[in-house]
C-alpha positions in Angstrom: -32.7 -8.0 -4.1 -29.2 -6.5 -4.0 -27.8 -5.4 -0.7 -26.8 -1.8 -0.2 -23.1 -2.7 0.1 -20.7 -5.0 -1.6 -18.5 -7.4 0.4 -15.1 -7.5 -1.2 -13.6 -10.9 -0.8 -9.8 -11.5 -0.5 -9.0 -8.1 1.0 -5.9 -8.5 3.1 -4.3 -6.3 5.7 -0.6 -6.1 4.7 2.3 -4.3 6.4 5.4 -3.3 4.6 8.7 -2.0 6.1 9.7 0.7 3.6 13.1 2.4 3.7 13.9 6.0 2.8 10.6 7.7 3.6 11.2 11.0 5.3 8.5 13.5 4.3 5.0 14.1 3.0 6.3 13.8 -0.6 7.6 10.3 0.2 4.2 9.4 1.7 2.4 10.6 -1.3 4.7 8.8 -3.7 4.3 5.5 -1.9 0.6 5.9 -1.6 0.3 6.6 -5.4 2.5 3.6 -6.1 0.2 1.3 -4.2 -2.9 2.8 -5.8 -1.3 2.2 -9.3 -1.7 -1.5 -8.5 -5.0 -1.2 -6.7 -6.9 2.0 -7.0 -9.3 0.9 -4.2 -6.5 0.1 -1.7 -6.5 1.8 1.7 -3.0 3.0 2.5 -1.7 4.3 5.8 1.9 5.5 6.0 3.8 6.0 9.3 6.9 8.0 8.4 8.4 7.6 11.9 8.5 3.8 11.8 8.7 3.3 8.0 5.6 1.1 8.1 3.1 1.1 5.3 -0.2 -0.6 6.0 -2.3 -1.6 3.0 -5.7 -3.1 2.7 -5.9 -4.6 -0.7 -6.9 -7.8 -2.6 -3.7 -7.5 -4.7 -0.8 -9.8 -4.2 1.9 -8.6 -1.7 4.6 -9.1 -4.3 2.9 -6.7 -6.7 2.5 -4.0 -4.1 6.1 -4.3 -2.9 7.3 -4.2 -6.5 5.4 -1.0 -7.2 6.7 0.7 -4.0 10.3 -0.4 -4.8 10.0 0.9 -8.4 9.0 4.3 -7.0 12.5 4.3 -5.3 11.6 3.1 -1.8 13.1 -0.3 -1.0 10.8 -2.8 0.9 12.6 -4.8 3.6 11.8 -8.5 3.7 
């Protein structure tokens, strides 16, 4: 019997320090960049602190690269 939910393995909580985000458009662009790598990712953007929290099974490097390619540098 299959359970009513699927447990996703390897989902990690990752926090990125993203530079240059100032408005809702920036938030949307960063969110879409993350979702281009992992459509199932959960993304929370805090414009005031520049932090982007991501729940995803994808590699940190792939997510950071997608954000940077959107024009928002990711601090190390």
